[in-house]
NUDOGU-224469 format. One record per residue (C-alpha): residue number from 0; residue in three letters; y, z negated, x negated. Coordinates in Angstrom, 3 decimals. Example, Ala and Ser with C-alpha at 12.3 -4.5 7.8 and 13.67 -1.06 7.14 Angstrom:
! NUDOGU-224469
{nr:0, rest:ALA, y:-4.500, z:-7.800, x:-12.300}
{nr:1, rest:SER, y:-1.060, z:-7.140, x:-13.670}
This chain:
! NUDOGU-224469
{nr:0, rest:UNK, y:176.079, z:-94.836, x:-188.639}
{nr:1, rest:UNK, y:176.367, z:-96.945, x:-185.364}
{nr:2, rest:UNK, y:179.170, z:-96.121, x:-183.173}
{nr:3, rest:UNK, y:182.349, z:-98.155, x:-183.885}
{nr:4, rest:UNK, y:180.895, z:-99.133, x:-187.291}
{nr:5, rest:UNK, y:182.827, z:-97.990, x:-190.567}
{nr:6, rest:UNK, y:180.771, z:-97.714, x:-193.706}
{nr:7, rest:UNK, y:182.890, z:-98.431, x:-196.885}
{nr:8, rest:UNK, y:181.579, z:-96.359, x:-199.999}
{nr:9, rest:UNK, y:180.716, z:-98.346, x:-203.149}
{nr:10, rest:UNK, y:182.165, z:-95.980, x:-205.591}
{nr:11, rest:UNK, y:185.348, z:-94.133, x:-206.041}
{nr:12, rest:UNK, y:183.198, z:-90.647, x:-205.872}
{nr:13, rest:UNK, y:181.962, z:-91.993, x:-202.513}
{nr:14, rest:UNK, y:185.209, z:-92.485, x:-201.076}
{nr:15, rest:UNK, y:186.238, z:-88.886, x:-202.121}
{nr:16, rest:UNK, y:183.066, z:-87.494, x:-200.878}
{nr:17, rest:UNK, y:183.202, z:-89.444, x:-197.434}
{nr:18, rest:UNK, y:187.004, z:-88.108, x:-197.133}
{nr:19, rest:UNK, y:185.860, z:-84.553, x:-197.648}
{nr:20, rest:UNK, y:183.219, z:-85.157, x:-194.958}
{nr:21, rest:UNK, y:185.505, z:-86.483, x:-192.417}
{nr:22, rest:UNK, y:188.240, z:-83.705, x:-193.032}
{nr:23, rest:UNK, y:185.196, z:-81.224, x:-192.382}
{nr:24, rest:UNK, y:184.442, z:-82.793, x:-189.281}
{nr:25, rest:UNK, y:188.053, z:-83.157, x:-188.049}
{nr:26, rest:UNK, y:188.454, z:-79.236, x:-188.838}
{nr:27, rest:UNK, y:185.478, z:-78.559, x:-186.471}
{nr:28, rest:UNK, y:187.162, z:-80.360, x:-183.601}
{nr:29, rest:UNK, y:190.434, z:-78.434, x:-183.902}
{nr:30, rest:UNK, y:191.492, z:-75.957, x:-181.442}
{nr:31, rest:UNK, y:192.744, z:-72.568, x:-182.263}
{nr:32, rest:UNK, y:196.405, z:-72.446, x:-183.470}
{nr:33, rest:UNK, y:196.974, z:-69.992, x:-180.542}
{nr:34, rest:UNK, y:195.420, z:-69.896, x:-177.183}
{nr:35, rest:UNK, y:192.135, z:-67.723, x:-177.364}
{nr:36, rest:UNK, y:193.118, z:-64.333, x:-175.962}
{nr:37, rest:UNK, y:191.104, z:-61.269, x:-175.398}
{nr:38, rest:UNK, y:193.486, z:-59.265, x:-173.220}
{nr:39, rest:UNK, y:197.069, z:-58.325, x:-173.599}
{nr:40, rest:UNK, y:199.330, z:-58.977, x:-170.466}
{nr:41, rest:UNK, y:198.626, z:-55.315, x:-169.414}
{nr:42, rest:UNK, y:194.869, z:-55.450, x:-169.654}
{nr:43, rest:UNK, y:194.039, z:-53.921, x:-172.931}
{nr:44, rest:UNK, y:191.751, z:-55.479, x:-175.441}
{nr:45, rest:UNK, y:193.562, z:-57.578, x:-178.286}
{nr:46, rest:UNK, y:192.723, z:-56.171, x:-181.646}
{nr:47, rest:UNK, y:191.074, z:-58.208, x:-184.328}
{nr:48, rest:UNK, y:187.938, z:-60.508, x:-184.755}
{nr:49, rest:UNK, y:187.233, z:-62.920, x:-182.002}
{nr:50, rest:UNK, y:185.940, z:-66.544, x:-182.261}
{nr:51, rest:UNK, y:183.755, z:-66.188, x:-179.207}
{nr:52, rest:UNK, y:181.534, z:-63.452, x:-177.881}
{nr:53, rest:UNK, y:182.712, z:-61.129, x:-175.258}
{nr:54, rest:UNK, y:181.305, z:-61.666, x:-171.847}
{nr:55, rest:UNK, y:178.559, z:-59.462, x:-170.428}
{nr:56, rest:UNK, y:180.302, z:-56.580, x:-168.177}
{nr:57, rest:UNK, y:178.290, z:-57.582, x:-165.310}
{nr:58, rest:UNK, y:179.500, z:-61.167, x:-165.348}
{nr:59, rest:UNK, y:183.080, z:-60.005, x:-165.493}
{nr:60, rest:UNK, y:182.460, z:-57.494, x:-162.645}
{nr:61, rest:UNK, y:181.231, z:-60.634, x:-160.664}
{nr:62, rest:UNK, y:184.411, z:-62.404, x:-161.950}
{nr:63, rest:UNK, y:186.785, z:-59.628, x:-160.567}
{nr:64, rest:UNK, y:184.888, z:-59.638, x:-157.027}
{nr:65, rest:UNK, y:185.148, z:-63.268, x:-156.866}
{nr:66, rest:UNK, y:188.758, z:-63.464, x:-157.817}
{nr:67, rest:UNK, y:189.744, z:-60.848, x:-155.322}
{nr:68, rest:UNK, y:187.850, z:-62.772, x:-152.613}
{nr:69, rest:UNK, y:189.201, z:-65.880, x:-153.935}
{nr:70, rest:UNK, y:192.817, z:-64.877, x:-153.756}
{nr:71, rest:UNK, y:192.735, z:-63.669, x:-150.180}
{nr:72, rest:UNK, y:191.030, z:-66.964, x:-149.194}
{nr:73, rest:UNK, y:193.988, z:-68.882, x:-150.719}
{nr:74, rest:UNK, y:196.165, z:-66.672, x:-149.082}
{nr:75, rest:UNK, y:194.586, z:-67.301, x:-145.773}
{nr:76, rest:UNK, y:194.293, z:-71.064, x:-146.159}
{nr:77, rest:UNK, y:198.012, z:-71.097, x:-146.856}
{nr:78, rest:UNK, y:198.681, z:-69.289, x:-143.583}
{nr:79, rest:UNK, y:196.478, z:-71.709, x:-141.794}
{nr:80, rest:UNK, y:198.812, z:-74.820, x:-142.752}
{nr:81, rest:UNK, y:201.593, z:-72.814, x:-141.266}
{nr:82, rest:UNK, y:199.463, z:-72.474, x:-137.949}
{nr:83, rest:UNK, y:198.719, z:-76.188, x:-138.025}
{nr:84, rest:UNK, y:195.023, z:-75.696, x:-138.576}
{nr:85, rest:UNK, y:195.203, z:-77.453, x:-141.843}
{nr:86, rest:UNK, y:197.191, z:-80.601, x:-142.713}
{nr:87, rest:UNK, y:197.735, z:-79.733, x:-146.280}
{nr:88, rest:UNK, y:196.639, z:-76.929, x:-148.866}
{nr:89, rest:UNK, y:197.236, z:-76.983, x:-152.717}
{nr:90, rest:UNK, y:197.325, z:-73.339, x:-153.477}
{nr:91, rest:UNK, y:195.583, z:-72.160, x:-156.880}
{nr:92, rest:UNK, y:197.437, z:-68.611, x:-156.627}
{nr:93, rest:UNK, y:197.864, z:-67.503, x:-160.264}
{nr:94, rest:UNK, y:194.911, z:-69.732, x:-161.625}
{nr:95, rest:UNK, y:192.376, z:-67.399, x:-160.386}
{nr:96, rest:UNK, y:190.712, z:-66.810, x:-163.851}
{nr:97, rest:UNK, y:190.385, z:-70.637, x:-164.000}
{nr:98, rest:UNK, y:188.983, z:-71.096, x:-160.652}
{nr:99, rest:UNK, y:186.561, z:-68.549, x:-160.937}
{nr:100, rest:UNK, y:185.604, z:-68.964, x:-164.448}
{nr:101, rest:UNK, y:184.722, z:-72.507, x:-164.175}
{nr:102, rest:UNK, y:181.991, z:-72.169, x:-161.731}
{nr:103, rest:UNK, y:180.515, z:-68.779, x:-163.080}
{nr:104, rest:UNK, y:179.513, z:-70.313, x:-166.386}
{nr:105, rest:UNK, y:177.445, z:-72.942, x:-164.635}
{nr:106, rest:UNK, y:173.909, z:-72.806, x:-163.552}
{nr:107, rest:UNK, y:172.811, z:-73.823, x:-160.120}
{nr:108, rest:UNK, y:171.512, z:-77.247, x:-161.263}
{nr:109, rest:UNK, y:174.557, z:-77.882, x:-163.244}
{nr:110, rest:UNK, y:177.144, z:-80.287, x:-161.831}
{nr:111, rest:UNK, y:180.722, z:-79.362, x:-160.853}
{nr:112, rest:UNK, y:183.554, z:-82.082, x:-160.286}
{nr:113, rest:UNK, y:186.698, z:-80.530, x:-158.759}
{nr:114, rest:UNK, y:190.258, z:-81.891, x:-158.046}
{nr:115, rest:UNK, y:192.025, z:-81.131, x:-154.573}
{nr:116, rest:UNK, y:193.033, z:-77.893, x:-156.077}
{nr:117, rest:UNK, y:189.652, z:-76.500, x:-156.518}
{nr:118, rest:UNK, y:189.179, z:-75.064, x:-153.123}
{nr:119, rest:UNK, y:188.776, z:-71.410, x:-154.614}
{nr:120, rest:UNK, y:186.240, z:-72.417, x:-157.154}
{nr:121, rest:UNK, y:184.244, z:-74.156, x:-154.312}
{nr:122, rest:UNK, y:184.072, z:-70.955, x:-152.388}
{nr:123, rest:UNK, y:183.191, z:-69.082, x:-155.539}
{nr:124, rest:UNK, y:180.191, z:-71.242, x:-155.822}
{nr:125, rest:UNK, y:178.989, z:-70.359, x:-152.535}
{nr:126, rest:UNK, y:179.880, z:-73.362, x:-150.518}
{nr:127, rest:UNK, y:180.827, z:-72.591, x:-146.849}
{nr:128, rest:UNK, y:184.835, z:-72.236, x:-146.754}
{nr:129, rest:UNK, y:185.055, z:-74.269, x:-143.454}
{nr:130, rest:UNK, y:183.082, z:-77.005, x:-145.220}
{nr:131, rest:UNK, y:185.354, z:-76.868, x:-148.199}
{nr:132, rest:UNK, y:188.362, z:-76.992, x:-145.909}
{nr:133, rest:UNK, y:187.210, z:-80.142, x:-143.698}
{nr:134, rest:UNK, y:189.045, z:-82.662, x:-146.346}
{nr:135, rest:UNK, y:192.327, z:-80.693, x:-146.176}
{nr:136, rest:UNK, y:191.886, z:-80.391, x:-142.406}
{nr:137, rest:UNK, y:191.504, z:-84.052, x:-142.094}
{nr:138, rest:UNK, y:187.902, z:-83.824, x:-140.435}
{nr:139, rest:UNK, y:186.010, z:-85.523, x:-143.070}
{nr:140, rest:UNK, y:185.997, z:-87.181, x:-146.392}
{nr:141, rest:UNK, y:183.799, z:-84.315, x:-147.588}
{nr:142, rest:UNK, y:182.626, z:-81.109, x:-145.578}
{nr:143, rest:UNK, y:179.782, z:-80.284, x:-147.870}
{nr:144, rest:UNK, y:176.784, z:-81.934, x:-149.178}
{nr:145, rest:UNK, y:177.312, z:-82.890, x:-152.952}
{nr:146, rest:UNK, y:173.631, z:-83.246, x:-153.465}
{nr:147, rest:UNK, y:172.760, z:-79.638, x:-152.074}
{nr:148, rest:UNK, y:175.345, z:-77.886, x:-154.137}
{nr:149, rest:UNK, y:175.555, z:-80.103, x:-157.133}
{nr:150, rest:UNK, y:179.244, z:-80.415, x:-156.401}
{nr:151, rest:UNK, y:181.158, z:-83.905, x:-156.355}
{nr:152, rest:UNK, y:183.753, z:-84.224, x:-153.487}
{nr:153, rest:UNK, y:187.078, z:-82.763, x:-154.129}
{nr:154, rest:UNK, y:189.227, z:-85.671, x:-155.864}
{nr:155, rest:UNK, y:192.472, z:-86.644, x:-154.699}
{nr:156, rest:UNK, y:193.246, z:-89.442, x:-157.300}
{nr:157, rest:UNK, y:194.191, z:-88.200, x:-160.713}
{nr:158, rest:UNK, y:191.261, z:-88.262, x:-163.326}
{nr:159, rest:UNK, y:188.887, z:-90.528, x:-161.697}
{nr:160, rest:UNK, y:186.269, z:-87.640, x:-161.483}
{nr:161, rest:UNK, y:186.429, z:-87.460, x:-165.167}
{nr:162, rest:UNK, y:184.463, z:-90.908, x:-165.558}
{nr:163, rest:UNK, y:181.959, z:-89.946, x:-162.856}
{nr:164, rest:UNK, y:181.250, z:-86.554, x:-164.604}
{nr:165, rest:UNK, y:180.683, z:-88.304, x:-167.821}
{nr:166, rest:UNK, y:178.409, z:-90.927, x:-166.405}
{nr:167, rest:UNK, y:176.520, z:-88.201, x:-164.564}
{nr:168, rest:UNK, y:176.127, z:-85.837, x:-167.650}
{nr:169, rest:UNK, y:174.823, z:-88.911, x:-169.739}
{nr:170, rest:UNK, y:172.178, z:-89.641, x:-166.964}
{nr:171, rest:UNK, y:171.228, z:-86.217, x:-167.091}
{nr:172, rest:UNK, y:170.867, z:-86.300, x:-170.831}
{nr:173, rest:UNK, y:168.795, z:-89.530, x:-170.536}
{nr:174, rest:UNK, y:166.568, z:-87.821, x:-168.050}
{nr:175, rest:UNK, y:166.322, z:-84.692, x:-170.352}
{nr:176, rest:UNK, y:167.037, z:-82.328, x:-167.545}
{nr:177, rest:UNK, y:169.084, z:-79.912, x:-169.601}
{nr:178, rest:UNK, y:171.969, z:-79.916, x:-166.960}
{nr:179, rest:UNK, y:175.595, z:-80.263, x:-167.723}
{nr:180, rest:UNK, y:178.643, z:-81.333, x:-166.061}
{nr:181, rest:UNK, y:181.990, z:-79.549, x:-165.930}
{nr:182, rest:UNK, y:185.163, z:-81.668, x:-164.653}
{nr:183, rest:UNK, y:188.263, z:-79.949, x:-163.628}
{nr:184, rest:UNK, y:191.690, z:-81.771, x:-164.241}
{nr:185, rest:UNK, y:195.242, z:-80.669, x:-164.080}
{nr:186, rest:UNK, y:197.697, z:-81.327, x:-166.943}
{nr:187, rest:UNK, y:199.191, z:-84.541, x:-165.212}
{nr:188, rest:UNK, y:195.707, z:-86.080, x:-164.951}
{nr:189, rest:UNK, y:195.594, z:-86.035, x:-168.841}
{nr:190, rest:UNK, y:197.979, z:-88.985, x:-168.905}
{nr:191, rest:UNK, y:195.795, z:-91.179, x:-166.866}
{nr:192, rest:UNK, y:193.908, z:-93.923, x:-168.397}
{nr:193, rest:UNK, y:190.472, z:-92.640, x:-166.597}
{nr:194, rest:UNK, y:190.834, z:-89.391, x:-168.378}
{nr:195, rest:UNK, y:190.879, z:-91.147, x:-171.892}
{nr:196, rest:UNK, y:187.946, z:-93.476, x:-170.983}
{nr:197, rest:UNK, y:186.019, z:-90.664, x:-169.869}
{nr:198, rest:UNK, y:186.428, z:-88.847, x:-173.196}
{nr:199, rest:UNK, y:185.607, z:-91.753, x:-175.173}
{nr:200, rest:UNK, y:182.519, z:-92.653, x:-173.410}
{nr:201, rest:UNK, y:181.444, z:-89.106, x:-173.486}
{nr:202, rest:UNK, y:181.892, z:-88.677, x:-177.105}
{nr:203, rest:UNK, y:180.234, z:-91.901, x:-178.112}
{nr:204, rest:UNK, y:177.046, z:-91.266, x:-175.885}
{nr:205, rest:UNK, y:177.133, z:-87.486, x:-176.466}
{nr:206, rest:UNK, y:177.176, z:-86.739, x:-172.744}
{nr:207, rest:UNK, y:176.870, z:-83.000, x:-171.848}
{nr:208, rest:UNK, y:180.109, z:-82.457, x:-170.256}
{nr:209, rest:UNK, y:182.917, z:-79.957, x:-170.421}
{nr:210, rest:UNK, y:186.347, z:-81.462, x:-169.617}
{nr:211, rest:UNK, y:188.505, z:-78.249, x:-168.059}
{nr:212, rest:UNK, y:192.157, z:-78.827, x:-168.187}
{nr:213, rest:UNK, y:194.069, z:-76.462, x:-166.139}
{nr:214, rest:UNK, y:197.602, z:-76.769, x:-167.663}
{nr:215, rest:UNK, y:199.746, z:-74.930, x:-165.063}
{nr:216, rest:UNK, y:202.954, z:-76.274, x:-166.629}
{nr:217, rest:UNK, y:203.833, z:-78.865, x:-163.952}
{nr:218, rest:UNK, y:202.417, z:-82.271, x:-162.532}
{nr:219, rest:UNK, y:203.860, z:-81.485, x:-159.193}
{nr:220, rest:UNK, y:207.514, z:-81.475, x:-160.394}
{nr:221, rest:UNK, y:207.222, z:-83.138, x:-163.948}
{nr:222, rest:UNK, y:207.250, z:-80.363, x:-166.621}
{nr:223, rest:UNK, y:204.798, z:-80.557, x:-169.520}
{nr:224, rest:UNK, y:207.397, z:-81.693, x:-172.184}
{nr:225, rest:UNK, y:208.105, z:-84.823, x:-170.181}
{nr:226, rest:UNK, y:204.196, z:-85.907, x:-170.002}
{nr:227, rest:UNK, y:203.327, z:-85.588, x:-173.741}
{nr:228, rest:UNK, y:204.601, z:-85.055, x:-177.371}
{nr:229, rest:UNK, y:201.231, z:-83.461, x:-178.386}
{nr:230, rest:UNK, y:200.995, z:-79.932, x:-179.816}
{nr:231, rest:UNK, y:199.142, z:-79.097, x:-176.797}
{nr:232, rest:UNK, y:196.762, z:-81.110, x:-174.416}
{nr:233, rest:UNK, y:193.552, z:-79.891, x:-176.280}
{nr:234, rest:UNK, y:194.732, z:-82.066, x:-179.055}
{nr:235, rest:UNK, y:194.018, z:-85.124, x:-176.919}
{nr:236, rest:UNK, y:190.306, z:-84.884, x:-177.582}
{nr:237, rest:UNK, y:190.536, z:-84.933, x:-181.227}
{nr:238, rest:UNK, y:190.989, z:-88.615, x:-181.468}
{nr:239, rest:UNK, y:187.798, z:-89.236, x:-179.344}
{nr:240, rest:UNK, y:185.886, z:-87.074, x:-181.519}
{nr:241, rest:UNK, y:185.624, z:-84.266, x:-178.711}
{nr:242, rest:UNK, y:185.427, z:-80.695, x:-179.766}
{nr:243, rest:UNK, y:188.488, z:-78.864, x:-178.299}
{nr:244, rest:UNK, y:189.928, z:-75.380, x:-177.640}
{nr:245, rest:UNK, y:192.736, z:-73.853, x:-175.784}
{nr:246, rest:UNK, y:192.782, z:-70.319, x:-173.956}
{nr:247, rest:UNK, y:194.978, z:-68.133, x:-172.201}
{nr:248, rest:UNK, y:194.099, z:-69.321, x:-168.586}
{nr:249, rest:UNK, y:195.292, z:-66.034, x:-167.309}
{nr:250, rest:UNK, y:192.699, z:-64.237, x:-169.106}
{nr:251, rest:UNK, y:189.539, z:-63.929, x:-167.313}
{nr:252, rest:UNK, y:187.612, z:-62.574, x:-170.286}
{nr:253, rest:UNK, y:188.965, z:-65.385, x:-172.581}
{nr:254, rest:UNK, y:188.222, z:-68.037, x:-170.009}
{nr:255, rest:UNK, y:184.810, z:-67.015, x:-169.506}
{nr:256, rest:UNK, y:184.056, z:-66.485, x:-173.205}
{nr:257, rest:UNK, y:185.291, z:-70.081, x:-174.221}
{nr:258, rest:UNK, y:184.022, z:-71.924, x:-171.144}
{nr:259, rest:UNK, y:180.539, z:-70.209, x:-171.625}
{nr:260, rest:UNK, y:180.655, z:-71.523, x:-175.375}
{nr:261, rest:UNK, y:181.531, z:-74.943, x:-174.125}
{nr:262, rest:UNK, y:178.946, z:-75.006, x:-171.735}
{nr:263, rest:UNK, y:176.380, z:-74.074, x:-174.346}
{nr:264, rest:UNK, y:177.651, z:-76.701, x:-176.791}
{nr:265, rest:UNK, y:177.353, z:-79.368, x:-174.157}
{nr:266, rest:UNK, y:173.746, z:-77.984, x:-173.133}
{nr:267, rest:UNK, y:172.600, z:-77.890, x:-176.745}
{nr:268, rest:UNK, y:173.041, z:-81.691, x:-177.215}
{nr:269, rest:UNK, y:176.229, z:-81.400, x:-179.227}
{nr:270, rest:UNK, y:178.217, z:-83.670, x:-176.845}
{nr:271, rest:UNK, y:181.454, z:-82.912, x:-174.948}
{nr:272, rest:UNK, y:183.847, z:-80.285, x:-175.275}
{nr:273, rest:UNK, y:187.547, z:-80.065, x:-174.068}
{nr:274, rest:UNK, y:189.138, z:-76.678, x:-173.109}
{nr:275, rest:UNK, y:192.825, z:-76.497, x:-172.248}
{nr:276, rest:UNK, y:193.749, z:-73.175, x:-170.191}
{nr:277, rest:UNK, y:197.406, z:-72.297, x:-170.331}
{nr:278, rest:UNK, y:197.904, z:-70.963, x:-166.639}
{nr:279, rest:UNK, y:200.542, z:-71.265, x:-163.761}
{nr:280, rest:UNK, y:200.522, z:-71.900, x:-160.216}
{nr:281, rest:UNK, y:202.775, z:-69.458, x:-158.457}
{nr:282, rest:UNK, y:202.867, z:-71.254, x:-155.150}
{nr:283, rest:UNK, y:204.424, z:-74.704, x:-154.675}
{nr:284, rest:UNK, y:202.153, z:-77.951, x:-155.332}
{nr:285, rest:UNK, y:201.125, z:-78.005, x:-151.710}
{nr:286, rest:UNK, y:202.861, z:-76.629, x:-148.636}
{nr:287, rest:UNK, y:204.836, z:-79.726, x:-148.586}
{nr:288, rest:UNK, y:206.462, z:-78.889, x:-151.942}
{nr:289, rest:UNK, y:209.939, z:-77.071, x:-152.673}
{nr:290, rest:UNK, y:209.104, z:-75.831, x:-156.082}
{nr:291, rest:UNK, y:212.791, z:-74.202, x:-156.195}
{nr:292, rest:UNK, y:213.742, z:-77.876, x:-157.132}
{nr:293, rest:UNK, y:212.341, z:-78.024, x:-160.274}
{nr:294, rest:UNK, y:211.723, z:-74.294, x:-161.599}
{nr:295, rest:UNK, y:213.295, z:-70.888, x:-161.485}
{nr:296, rest:UNK, y:212.263, z:-67.618, x:-159.960}
{nr:297, rest:UNK, y:212.826, z:-65.941, x:-163.259}
{nr:298, rest:UNK, y:210.021, z:-68.397, x:-164.584}
{nr:299, rest:UNK, y:207.464, z:-67.465, x:-161.922}
{nr:300, rest:UNK, y:208.142, z:-63.850, x:-161.957}
{nr:301, rest:UNK, y:207.477, z:-63.935, x:-165.862}
{nr:302, rest:UNK, y:204.037, z:-65.507, x:-165.107}
{nr:303, rest:UNK, y:203.178, z:-62.857, x:-162.483}
{nr:304, rest:UNK, y:203.352, z:-60.157, x:-165.039}
{nr:305, rest:UNK, y:200.154, z:-62.027, x:-166.469}
{nr:306, rest:UNK, y:198.218, z:-61.399, x:-163.194}
{nr:307, rest:UNK, y:194.771, z:-62.511, x:-164.316}
{nr:308, rest:UNK, y:193.310, z:-60.217, x:-161.261}
{nr:309, rest:UNK, y:195.368, z:-57.194, x:-162.449}
{nr:310, rest:UNK, y:194.528, z:-57.676, x:-166.177}
{nr:311, rest:UNK, y:190.760, z:-57.930, x:-165.673}
{nr:312, rest:UNK, y:190.837, z:-55.088, x:-163.278}
{nr:313, rest:UNK, y:192.758, z:-53.050, x:-165.805}
{nr:314, rest:UNK, y:190.381, z:-53.956, x:-168.614}
{nr:315, rest:UNK, y:187.346, z:-53.081, x:-166.497}
{nr:316, rest:UNK, y:188.651, z:-49.571, x:-165.595}
{nr:317, rest:UNK, y:189.375, z:-48.775, x:-169.372}
{nr:318, rest:UNK, y:185.837, z:-49.828, x:-170.141}
{nr:319, rest:UNK, y:184.391, z:-47.563, x:-167.334}
{nr:320, rest:UNK, y:182.787, z:-50.670, x:-165.687}
{nr:321, rest:UNK, y:185.033, z:-50.620, x:-162.322}
{nr:322, rest:UNK, y:185.556, z:-47.820, x:-160.112}
{nr:323, rest:UNK, y:188.036, z:-47.013, x:-157.226}
{nr:324, rest:UNK, y:185.035, z:-47.735, x:-155.019}
{nr:325, rest:UNK, y:184.416, z:-51.077, x:-156.542}
{nr:326, rest:UNK, y:187.902, z:-52.163, x:-156.110}
{nr:327, rest:UNK, y:188.034, z:-51.007, x:-152.560}
{nr:328, rest:UNK, y:184.825, z:-52.543, x:-151.514}
{nr:329, rest:UNK, y:185.990, z:-55.851, x:-153.158}
{nr:330, rest:UNK, y:189.030, z:-55.584, x:-151.183}
{nr:331, rest:UNK, y:187.205, z:-54.972, x:-147.816}
{nr:332, rest:UNK, y:184.820, z:-57.990, x:-148.542}
{nr:333, rest:UNK, y:187.740, z:-60.048, x:-149.033}
{nr:334, rest:UNK, y:189.549, z:-59.186, x:-145.853}
{nr:335, rest:UNK, y:186.304, z:-59.574, x:-143.940}
{nr:336, rest:UNK, y:185.915, z:-63.084, x:-145.698}
{nr:337, rest:UNK, y:189.342, z:-63.863, x:-144.492}
{nr:338, rest:UNK, y:188.836, z:-62.814, x:-140.985}
{nr:339, rest:UNK, y:185.669, z:-64.807, x:-140.476}
{nr:340, rest:UNK, y:187.274, z:-67.993, x:-141.832}
{nr:341, rest:UNK, y:190.284, z:-67.467, x:-139.476}
{nr:342, rest:UNK, y:188.043, z:-66.856, x:-136.423}
{nr:343, rest:UNK, y:185.971, z:-70.204, x:-137.306}
{nr:344, rest:UNK, y:189.314, z:-72.210, x:-138.307}
{nr:345, rest:UNK, y:190.813, z:-71.306, x:-134.995}
{nr:346, rest:UNK, y:188.187, z:-73.208, x:-133.072}
{nr:347, rest:UNK, y:188.653, z:-76.937, x:-132.409}
{nr:348, rest:UNK, y:186.371, z:-79.076, x:-134.454}
{nr:349, rest:UNK, y:183.754, z:-81.447, x:-132.875}
{nr:350, rest:UNK, y:184.430, z:-84.657, x:-134.177}
{nr:351, rest:UNK, y:182.529, z:-87.880, x:-134.151}
{nr:352, rest:UNK, y:184.874, z:-90.634, x:-134.485}
{nr:353, rest:UNK, y:182.348, z:-93.258, x:-135.445}
{nr:354, rest:UNK, y:181.312, z:-91.113, x:-138.075}
{nr:355, rest:UNK, y:184.398, z:-92.355, x:-139.712}
{nr:356, rest:UNK, y:182.229, z:-95.397, x:-140.998}
{nr:357, rest:UNK, y:179.174, z:-93.327, x:-142.465}
{nr:358, rest:UNK, y:178.759, z:-93.151, x:-146.175}
{nr:359, rest:UNK, y:181.511, z:-95.539, x:-147.001}
{nr:360, rest:UNK, y:178.789, z:-98.000, x:-148.350}
{nr:361, rest:UNK, y:175.165, z:-97.725, x:-148.946}
{nr:362, rest:UNK, y:174.509, z:-100.873, x:-146.934}
{nr:363, rest:UNK, y:177.528, z:-101.554, x:-144.323}
{nr:364, rest:UNK, y:178.871, z:-104.873, x:-144.728}
{nr:365, rest:UNK, y:179.747, z:-107.271, x:-141.809}
{nr:366, rest:UNK, y:183.597, z:-106.331, x:-142.034}
{nr:367, rest:UNK, y:182.806, z:-102.569, x:-141.619}
{nr:368, rest:UNK, y:180.375, z:-103.292, x:-138.625}
{nr:369, rest:UNK, y:183.158, z:-105.302, x:-137.080}
{nr:370, rest:UNK, y:185.580, z:-102.423, x:-137.481}
{nr:371, rest:UNK, y:182.927, z:-99.891, x:-136.097}
{nr:372, rest:UNK, y:182.465, z:-101.961, x:-133.099}
{nr:373, rest:UNK, y:186.148, z:-102.294, x:-132.465}
{nr:374, rest:UNK, y:186.493, z:-98.587, x:-132.484}
{nr:375, rest:UNK, y:183.299, z:-98.067, x:-130.231}
{nr:376, rest:UNK, y:184.996, z:-100.483, x:-127.686}
{nr:377, rest:UNK, y:188.415, z:-98.649, x:-127.836}
{nr:378, rest:UNK, y:186.607, z:-95.468, x:-127.236}
{nr:379, rest:UNK, y:184.725, z:-96.790, x:-124.275}
{nr:380, rest:UNK, y:187.778, z:-98.262, x:-122.756}
{nr:381, rest:UNK, y:190.086, z:-95.153, x:-123.298}
{nr:382, rest:UNK, y:189.697, z:-92.838, x:-120.242}
{nr:383, rest:UNK, y:189.059, z:-88.957, x:-121.114}
{nr:384, rest:UNK, y:191.781, z:-86.270, x:-120.445}
{nr:385, rest:UNK, y:190.145, z:-85.358, x:-117.235}
{nr:386, rest:UNK, y:189.999, z:-89.052, x:-115.801}
{nr:387, rest:UNK, y:193.527, z:-89.534, x:-116.740}
{nr:388, rest:UNK, y:194.638, z:-86.597, x:-114.768}
{nr:389, rest:UNK, y:192.474, z:-87.439, x:-111.742}
């Protein structure tokens, strides 16, 4: 049946059968009644049969190390804002399982489409942390090479990157590369038109893209119940024919299990997959935000008891996959990582003002050339600090 066309059954029996088929298709799209969960808040395994396969222990060990390093990176970046080394920083403290899990399930050739909050994810993908922070420092629109890392620039506008991800994934499908794209969004972005356009396009053209919604309960200060009346954000995929799931976003085992299945679903030619992770950002929206104006300390404290790092560490220790030496090594690596970042960020950057005009358009237009010439003249006519003091 062609997209957008509805076939009318010729007989009553046909109508009944068509209804059954449609009901089955809808059933296959629906998320779990409760978010998928492998671990209790204390890190013990949840009893009962699971819909998804338990991730390999080695992948879980990698996730633990990456979350420990990522959390220390996040704390160091937050400190850099207080020292004036960063203009702004959106912390992802509390969302470590989502940040790390979203990149560990990808292959090197797959594409990752981050939001402004995915700095930890970018570092976990192996991108130079100073390059990651170039945008938030105000040094460049994007400090890393997207082509080299198969990672789009961090996106500040809400949900615009979802359309890019759907288009790129469709192109990869047309070329037969077997690559997928994973696009991160926050809960607030699901209210944007771009998000819905991306879902519809991806579903119709079976683009191999995973939409990963990190529902941290607030769009800046707007609580979830003021954004949607849907049972959960995962249900927003159903109307477009997108397979959807919801997961405990503070359970690293569950996040890796569900995202791995979602990526495989997309890579196997079954089209897009929407995953909603229920999580919480423990720090303010950015360093410029006062979270006490819209949420209570008690609420944040309740989520601290579901710490993703502690839960995974406890689980791995119980299974004999993590030792005291492993934990100490991860902590030492995290401190060394933060120290190198601190030293490098304390050095003033070497800026090229005229580089502001690079990569704006593939072919610069006359207006851009005129602006570049004006800035060049201003730079040439402005005395240096040494000349001004002489």
